[in-house]
C-alpha positions in Angstrom: -0.1 0.0 0.0 2.8 2.4 0.9 4.6 1.6 -2.3 1.5 2.4 -4.3 1.1 5.8 -2.7 4.7 6.5 -3.3 4.4 5.5 -6.9 1.3 7.7 -7.4 3.2 10.6 -5.7 6.2 10.1 -7.9 3.9 10.0 -11.0 2.2 13.2 -9.8 5.5 14.9 -9.2 6.9 13.9 -12.7 3.6 15.1 -14.4 3.9 18.5 -12.5 7.5 18.9 -13.6 6.6 18.1 -17.2 3.7 20.5 -17.1 6.0 23.2 -15.5 8.7 22.8 -18.1 6.2 22.9 -21.0 4.6 26.1 -19.5 8.0 27.7 -19.2 8.9 26.7 -22.8 5.6 28.3 -24.0 6.3 31.4 -22.1 9.8 31.6 -23.5 8.6 31.2 -27.0 5.8 33.8 -26.5 8.5 36.4 -25.2 10.9 35.6 -28.1 8.0 36.2 -30.6 7.1 39.4 -28.9 10.7 40.5 -29.0 11.0 39.8 -32.8 7.8 41.8 -33.5 9.1 44.7 -31.5 12.3 44.6 -33.6 10.3 44.6 -36.8 8.3 47.5 -35.6 11.5 49.5 -34.7 12.9 48.8 -38.2 9.6 50.0 -39.9 9.6 53.2 -37.8 13.3 53.9 -38.8 12.4 53.3 -42.5 9.4 55.5 -42.2 11.5 58.4 -40.7 14.2 57.9 -43.5 12.0 58.0 -46.5 11.3 61.7 -46.4 15.1 62.3 -46.2 15.6 60.0 -49.1 12.9 61.8 -51.1 14.7 65.1 -50.4 18.1 63.8 -51.6 16.5 62.5 -54.8 14.5 65.8 -55.4 17.7 67.9 -54.9 19.5 65.7 -57.3 16.6 66.0 -59.9 16.6 69.7 -59.6 20.4 70.0 -60.2 20.2 67.7 -63.2 17.2 69.6 -64.6 19.0 73.0 -64.2 22.1 71.6 -65.8 20.3 70.3 -68.8 18.4 73.7 -69.2 21.7 75.7 -69.1 23.4 73.3 -71.6 20.4 73.4 -74.0 20.4 77.2 -73.7 24.1 77.5 -74.5 23.9 75.1 -77.4 20.8 76.7 -79.0 22.4 79.9 -80.1 23.1 80.5 -83.8 25.7 79.7 -86.3 28.9 81.7 -86.9 27.3 83.6 -89.7 24.4 84.7 -87.6 26.0 85.8 -84.3 29.7 86.1 -85.2 32.8 84.5 -84.2 33.3 86.4 -80.7 29.9 85.3 -79.7 30.6 81.7 -80.5 33.9 81.8 -78.7 32.1 83.3 -75.6 29.4 80.6 -75.8 32.0 77.8 -76.0 33.8 79.3 -73.1 30.4 79.3 -71.1 30.0 75.6 -72.1 33.6 74.8 -71.0 32.9 76.6 -67.5 29.6 74.6 -67.4 31.4 71.4 -67.9 33.9 72.4 -65.2 31.2 73.3 -62.8 29.4 70.0 -63.6 32.6 68.1 -62.9 33.0 69.9 -59.5 29.4 69.2 -58.6 29.9 65.6 -59.4 33.0 65.4 -57.3 31.1 67.2 -54.6 28.3 64.7 -55.0 30.9 61.9 -54.5 32.1 63.7 -51.3 28.4 64.0 -50.2 28.0 60.2 -50.5 31.1 59.8 -48.4 29.6 61.9 -45.6 28.5 60.1 -42.6 24.9 61.2 -42.6 24.4 60.1 -46.3 26.2 56.8 -45.7 24.0 56.2 -42.7 20.9 57.0 -44.6 21.9 54.5 -47.3 22.8 51.8 -44.8 19.6 52.2 -43.0 17.6 51.9 -46.0 19.4 48.7 -47.2 18.7 47.0 -43.9 
């Protein structure tokens, strides 16, 4: 009789340990899932904050390219040597050369901009 009571107590103890371990495992998985969702939410908020900055960078770049194309077209759409004369043609070619030089400087400045820490951070944050 005593052995049967001890056996029943042992079975109850083992079942309670099994139930406790299962419960702890479920709680651990639930917490891990919540932590993962919180990480996703943080990443989405970061991207949401970075998108306006990205749009501003793209808009500024587009404005520069549009202005450059307009200036180049204006310089190239003059007249012929017979219509406006050689000195005007030479002045126009000098303006085109200065425009190309300015364009080269701006491109080099753009490369320097890309190396700046804030732009690199923006780019890395978007790629994550």
